[in-house]
TORNUKE-405803 format. One record per residue (C-alpha): residue number from 1; residue in one letter; x, y, z. Coordinates in nm, 2 decimals, always signed. Example, Ala and Ser with C-alpha at 12.3 -4.5 7.8 and 13.67 -1.06 7.14 Angstrom:
// TORNUKE-405803
num->1; residuo->A; X->+1.23; Y->-0.45; Z->+0.78
num->2; residuo->S; X->+1.37; Y->-0.11; Z->+0.71
// end
This chain:
// TORNUKE-405803
num->1; residuo->X; X->+0.00; Y->+0.00; Z->+0.00
num->2; residuo->X; X->+0.29; Y->+0.24; Z->+0.08
num->3; residuo->X; X->+0.43; Y->+0.17; Z->-0.27
num->4; residuo->X; X->+0.11; Y->+0.29; Z->-0.43
num->5; residuo->X; X->+0.16; Y->+0.65; Z->-0.31
num->6; residuo->X; X->+0.48; Y->+0.68; Z->-0.51
num->7; residuo->X; X->+0.36; Y->+0.48; Z->-0.82
num->8; residuo->X; X->+0.36; Y->+0.71; Z->-1.13
num->9; residuo->X; X->+0.09; Y->+0.69; Z->-1.39
num->10; residuo->X; X->-0.29; Y->+0.62; Z->-1.35
num->11; residuo->X; X->-0.28; Y->+0.29; Z->-1.53
num->12; residuo->X; X->+0.00; Y->+0.15; Z->-1.30
num->13; residuo->X; X->-0.17; Y->+0.28; Z->-0.99
num->14; residuo->X; X->-0.50; Y->+0.13; Z->-1.10
num->15; residuo->X; X->-0.32; Y->-0.21; Z->-1.15
num->16; residuo->X; X->-0.17; Y->-0.20; Z->-0.81
num->17; residuo->X; X->-0.49; Y->-0.09; Z->-0.64
num->18; residuo->X; X->-0.66; Y->-0.39; Z->-0.80
num->19; residuo->X; X->-0.38; Y->-0.62; Z->-0.68
num->20; residuo->X; X->-0.43; Y->-0.50; Z->-0.32
num->21; residuo->X; X->-0.81; Y->-0.55; Z->-0.35
num->22; residuo->X; X->-0.76; Y->-0.91; Z->-0.47
num->23; residuo->X; X->-0.51; Y->-0.98; Z->-0.19
num->24; residuo->X; X->-0.78; Y->-0.88; Z->+0.07
num->25; residuo->X; X->-1.04; Y->-1.07; Z->-0.13
num->26; residuo->X; X->-0.84; Y->-1.40; Z->-0.14
num->27; residuo->X; X->-0.77; Y->-1.36; Z->+0.23
num->28; residuo->X; X->-1.15; Y->-1.34; Z->+0.30
num->29; residuo->X; X->-1.11; Y->-0.99; Z->+0.44
num->30; residuo->X; X->-1.44; Y->-0.86; Z->+0.29
num->31; residuo->X; X->-1.45; Y->-0.51; Z->+0.44
num->32; residuo->X; X->-1.09; Y->-0.43; Z->+0.33
num->33; residuo->X; X->-1.15; Y->-0.59; Z->-0.01
num->34; residuo->X; X->-1.47; Y->-0.38; Z->-0.06
num->35; residuo->X; X->-1.28; Y->-0.06; Z->+0.02
num->36; residuo->X; X->-1.00; Y->-0.14; Z->-0.23
num->37; residuo->X; X->-1.24; Y->-0.27; Z->-0.51
num->38; residuo->X; X->-1.41; Y->+0.07; Z->-0.48
num->39; residuo->X; X->-1.07; Y->+0.24; Z->-0.52
num->40; residuo->X; X->-1.00; Y->+0.01; Z->-0.82
num->41; residuo->X; X->-1.32; Y->+0.12; Z->-0.98
num->42; residuo->X; X->-1.24; Y->+0.49; Z->-0.91
num->43; residuo->X; X->-0.90; Y->+0.46; Z->-1.08
num->44; residuo->X; X->-1.02; Y->+0.26; Z->-1.38
num->45; residuo->X; X->-1.39; Y->+0.34; Z->-1.43
num->46; residuo->X; X->-1.45; Y->-0.03; Z->-1.51
num->47; residuo->X; X->-1.79; Y->-0.13; Z->-1.37
num->48; residuo->X; X->-1.67; Y->-0.49; Z->-1.31
num->49; residuo->X; X->-1.47; Y->-0.36; Z->-1.01
num->50; residuo->X; X->-1.77; Y->-0.17; Z->-0.88
num->51; residuo->X; X->-1.98; Y->-0.49; Z->-0.87
num->52; residuo->X; X->-1.69; Y->-0.66; Z->-0.70
num->53; residuo->X; X->-1.71; Y->-0.38; Z->-0.44
num->54; residuo->X; X->-2.08; Y->-0.45; Z->-0.40
num->55; residuo->X; X->-2.02; Y->-0.83; Z->-0.37
num->56; residuo->X; X->-1.77; Y->-0.77; Z->-0.09
num->57; residuo->X; X->-2.02; Y->-0.54; Z->+0.09
num->58; residuo->X; X->-2.28; Y->-0.82; Z->+0.07
num->59; residuo->X; X->-2.02; Y->-1.07; Z->+0.19
num->60; residuo->X; X->-1.96; Y->-0.84; Z->+0.49
num->61; residuo->X; X->-2.33; Y->-0.84; Z->+0.56
num->62; residuo->X; X->-2.37; Y->-0.47; Z->+0.46
num->63; residuo->X; X->-2.68; Y->-0.51; Z->+0.24
num->64; residuo->X; X->-2.82; Y->-0.16; Z->+0.33
num->65; residuo->X; X->-2.50; Y->+0.01; Z->+0.23
num->66; residuo->X; X->-2.48; Y->-0.20; Z->-0.09
num->67; residuo->X; X->-2.84; Y->-0.08; Z->-0.18
num->68; residuo->X; X->-2.75; Y->+0.28; Z->-0.11
num->69; residuo->X; X->-2.43; Y->+0.26; Z->-0.32
num->70; residuo->X; X->-2.61; Y->+0.08; Z->-0.61
num->71; residuo->X; X->-2.89; Y->+0.35; Z->-0.62
num->72; residuo->X; X->-2.62; Y->+0.62; Z->-0.64
num->73; residuo->X; X->-2.42; Y->+0.42; Z->-0.90
num->74; residuo->X; X->-2.73; Y->+0.36; Z->-1.12
num->75; residuo->X; X->-2.82; Y->+0.73; Z->-1.11
num->76; residuo->X; X->-2.47; Y->+0.83; Z->-1.22
num->77; residuo->X; X->-2.43; Y->+0.55; Z->-1.48
num->78; residuo->X; X->-2.76; Y->+0.51; Z->-1.66
num->79; residuo->X; X->-2.63; Y->+0.22; Z->-1.88
num->80; residuo->X; X->-2.58; Y->+0.01; Z->-1.56
num->81; residuo->X; X->-2.94; Y->+0.08; Z->-1.43
num->82; residuo->X; X->-3.07; Y->-0.26; Z->-1.52
num->83; residuo->X; X->-2.79; Y->-0.46; Z->-1.36
num->84; residuo->X; X->-2.79; Y->-0.23; Z->-1.05
num->85; residuo->X; X->-3.17; Y->-0.28; Z->-1.01
num->86; residuo->X; X->-3.12; Y->-0.66; Z->-1.02
num->87; residuo->X; X->-2.84; Y->-0.63; Z->-0.75
num->88; residuo->X; X->-3.07; Y->-0.42; Z->-0.54
num->89; residuo->X; X->-3.35; Y->-0.68; Z->-0.55
num->90; residuo->X; X->-3.10; Y->-0.95; Z->-0.44
num->91; residuo->X; X->-2.99; Y->-0.73; Z->-0.15
num->92; residuo->X; X->-3.35; Y->-0.67; Z->-0.05
num->93; residuo->X; X->-3.42; Y->-1.04; Z->-0.07
num->94; residuo->X; X->-3.12; Y->-1.12; Z->+0.16
num->95; residuo->X; X->-3.25; Y->-0.86; Z->+0.41
num->96; residuo->X; X->-3.59; Y->-1.04; Z->+0.42
num->97; residuo->X; X->-3.43; Y->-1.38; Z->+0.46
num->98; residuo->X; X->-3.23; Y->-1.25; Z->+0.75
num->99; residuo->X; X->-3.56; Y->-1.17; Z->+0.93
num->100; residuo->X; X->-3.69; Y->-1.52; Z->+0.89
num->101; residuo->X; X->-3.66; Y->-1.77; Z->+1.18
num->102; residuo->X; X->-3.34; Y->-1.97; Z->+1.13
num->103; residuo->X; X->-3.39; Y->-2.35; Z->+1.14
num->104; residuo->X; X->-3.02; Y->-2.41; Z->+1.21
num->105; residuo->X; X->-2.77; Y->-2.28; Z->+1.46
num->106; residuo->X; X->-2.41; Y->-2.24; Z->+1.35
num->107; residuo->X; X->-2.15; Y->-2.24; Z->+1.62
num->108; residuo->X; X->-1.78; Y->-2.29; Z->+1.67
num->109; residuo->X; X->-1.66; Y->-2.62; Z->+1.81
num->110; residuo->X; X->-1.37; Y->-2.53; Z->+2.03
num->111; residuo->X; X->-1.20; Y->-2.87; Z->+2.00
num->112; residuo->X; X->-1.20; Y->-2.85; Z->+1.62
num->113; residuo->X; X->-1.20; Y->-2.49; Z->+1.52
num->114; residuo->X; X->-0.90; Y->-2.26; Z->+1.53
num->115; residuo->X; X->-0.85; Y->-1.91; Z->+1.39
num->116; residuo->X; X->-0.71; Y->-2.08; Z->+1.08
num->117; residuo->X; X->-0.92; Y->-2.22; Z->+0.80
num->118; residuo->X; X->-1.12; Y->-2.54; Z->+0.86
num->119; residuo->X; X->-1.36; Y->-2.67; Z->+0.59
num->120; residuo->X; X->-1.49; Y->-2.96; Z->+0.39
num->121; residuo->X; X->-1.59; Y->-3.20; Z->+0.67
num->122; residuo->X; X->-1.65; Y->-3.56; Z->+0.57
num->123; residuo->X; X->-1.81; Y->-3.84; Z->+0.79
num->124; residuo->X; X->-1.58; Y->-4.13; Z->+0.85
num->125; residuo->X; X->-1.62; Y->-4.47; Z->+1.02
num->126; residuo->X; X->-1.67; Y->-4.51; Z->+1.40
num->127; residuo->X; X->-1.81; Y->-4.17; Z->+1.46
num->128; residuo->X; X->-1.51; Y->-3.99; Z->+1.32
num->129; residuo->X; X->-1.49; Y->-3.67; Z->+1.12
num->130; residuo->X; X->-1.22; Y->-3.59; Z->+0.86
num->131; residuo->X; X->-1.18; Y->-3.23; Z->+0.76
num->132; residuo->X; X->-0.93; Y->-3.00; Z->+0.58
num->133; residuo->X; X->-0.73; Y->-2.73; Z->+0.77
num->134; residuo->X; X->-0.43; Y->-2.51; Z->+0.72
num->135; residuo->X; X->-0.36; Y->-2.50; Z->+1.10
num->136; residuo->X; X->-0.02; Y->-2.49; Z->+1.26
num->137; residuo->X; X->+0.01; Y->-2.87; Z->+1.27
num->138; residuo->X; X->-0.01; Y->-2.90; Z->+0.89
num->139; residuo->X; X->+0.28; Y->-3.08; Z->+0.72
num->140; residuo->X; X->+0.58; Y->-2.88; Z->+0.61
num->141; residuo->X; X->+0.70; Y->-2.53; Z->+0.69
num->142; residuo->X; X->+0.62; Y->-2.35; Z->+0.36
num->143; residuo->X; X->+0.34; Y->-2.09; Z->+0.33
num->144; residuo->X; X->+0.08; Y->-2.10; Z->+0.06
num->145; residuo->X; X->+0.12; Y->-1.77; Z->-0.13
num->146; residuo->X; X->-0.26; Y->-1.73; Z->-0.18
num->147; residuo->X; X->-0.35; Y->-1.73; Z->+0.19
num->148; residuo->X; X->-0.02; Y->-1.66; Z->+0.36
num->149; residuo->X; X->-0.10; Y->-1.96; Z->+0.58
num->150; residuo->X; X->+0.05; Y->-2.31; Z->+0.58
num->151; residuo->X; X->-0.05; Y->-2.56; Z->+0.31
num->152; residuo->X; X->-0.36; Y->-2.75; Z->+0.41
num->153; residuo->X; X->-0.38; Y->-3.11; Z->+0.53
num->154; residuo->X; X->-0.65; Y->-3.37; Z->+0.62
num->155; residuo->X; X->-0.72; Y->-3.40; Z->+1.00
num->156; residuo->X; X->-0.94; Y->-3.64; Z->+1.20
num->157; residuo->X; X->-1.13; Y->-3.63; Z->+1.52
num->158; residuo->X; X->-1.35; Y->-3.89; Z->+1.69
num->159; residuo->X; X->-1.69; Y->-3.79; Z->+1.83
num->160; residuo->X; X->-1.74; Y->-3.96; Z->+2.17
num->161; residuo->X; X->-1.96; Y->-3.89; Z->+2.48
num->162; residuo->X; X->-2.11; Y->-3.57; Z->+2.32
num->163; residuo->X; X->-1.78; Y->-3.41; Z->+2.21
num->164; residuo->X; X->-1.50; Y->-3.42; Z->+1.96
num->165; residuo->X; X->-1.17; Y->-3.56; Z->+2.09
num->166; residuo->X; X->-0.82; Y->-3.44; Z->+2.01
num->167; residuo->X; X->-0.75; Y->-3.35; Z->+1.65
num->168; residuo->X; X->-0.47; Y->-3.55; Z->+1.47
num->169; residuo->X; X->-0.34; Y->-3.55; Z->+1.11
num->170; residuo->X; X->-0.52; Y->-3.81; Z->+0.90
num->171; residuo->X; X->-0.25; Y->-4.05; Z->+0.80
num->172; residuo->X; X->+0.09; Y->-3.93; Z->+0.67
num->173; residuo->X; X->+0.03; Y->-4.09; Z->+0.33
num->174; residuo->X; X->-0.25; Y->-3.84; Z->+0.27
num->175; residuo->X; X->-0.07; Y->-3.53; Z->+0.38
num->176; residuo->X; X->+0.22; Y->-3.37; Z->+0.19
num->177; residuo->X; X->+0.40; Y->-3.04; Z->+0.16
num->178; residuo->X; X->+0.12; Y->-2.93; Z->-0.08
num->179; residuo->X; X->-0.25; Y->-2.85; Z->-0.03
num->180; residuo->X; X->-0.43; Y->-3.18; Z->+0.06
num->181; residuo->X; X->-0.79; Y->-3.19; Z->+0.13
num->182; residuo->X; X->-1.16; Y->-3.20; Z->+0.05
num->183; residuo->X; X->-1.20; Y->-3.58; Z->+0.07
num->184; residuo->X; X->-1.48; Y->-3.83; Z->+0.04
num->185; residuo->X; X->-1.50; Y->-4.20; Z->+0.11
num->186; residuo->X; X->-1.68; Y->-4.50; Z->-0.04
num->187; residuo->X; X->-1.96; Y->-4.67; Z->+0.16
num->188; residuo->X; X->-1.72; Y->-4.92; Z->+0.33
num->189; residuo->X; X->-1.45; Y->-4.65; Z->+0.40
num->190; residuo->X; X->-1.19; Y->-4.86; Z->+0.21
num->191; residuo->X; X->-1.13; Y->-4.59; Z->-0.06
num->192; residuo->X; X->-1.07; Y->-4.22; Z->-0.04
num->193; residuo->X; X->-1.08; Y->-3.95; Z->-0.30
num->194; residuo->X; X->-0.91; Y->-3.62; Z->-0.22
num->195; residuo->X; X->-0.73; Y->-3.34; Z->-0.39
num->196; residuo->X; X->-0.37; Y->-3.24; Z->-0.38
num->197; residuo->X; X->-0.23; Y->-2.92; Z->-0.54
num->198; residuo->X; X->+0.05; Y->-2.68; Z->-0.49
// end
């Protein structure tokens, strides 16, 4: 960001602004990404980045602000009125859905969740759960450039007496110095399909 202040030329500044926006976006930092996508639009006038700004506002649960910004945008850019109107309808619908009674409760499970990424849970034999995470215990020391965290591995925990037990890596054969994860099993749990990429 500091480098941006001394970057000469509008086109180069626009390119770097967009890179900053994407970095925040890929790191799931929606509010920061929204701010920088808006700046990217202001430096390039490309409506694609304005809609990315709106998407990030929605991801940050700021639907009212998104509607307000879309109305202003449609007024100033009449050629975008149709698309902006559709986006406004989607935001209004999301606001209505939020008012409805939720049938599910989402909560953190302290024995499984860390401040790192945990995702793609898959049921395994004997009341066990296999999931993907880029937590500290992941294999290797390298960081994944996209997230700035360690490469992901498969982890396992057994559910017993109403709680999940200690989390362990799911077999060294499945975990490498690359991203390993998002697995599924056959019915008898004798075969596994998972992805590995660097």
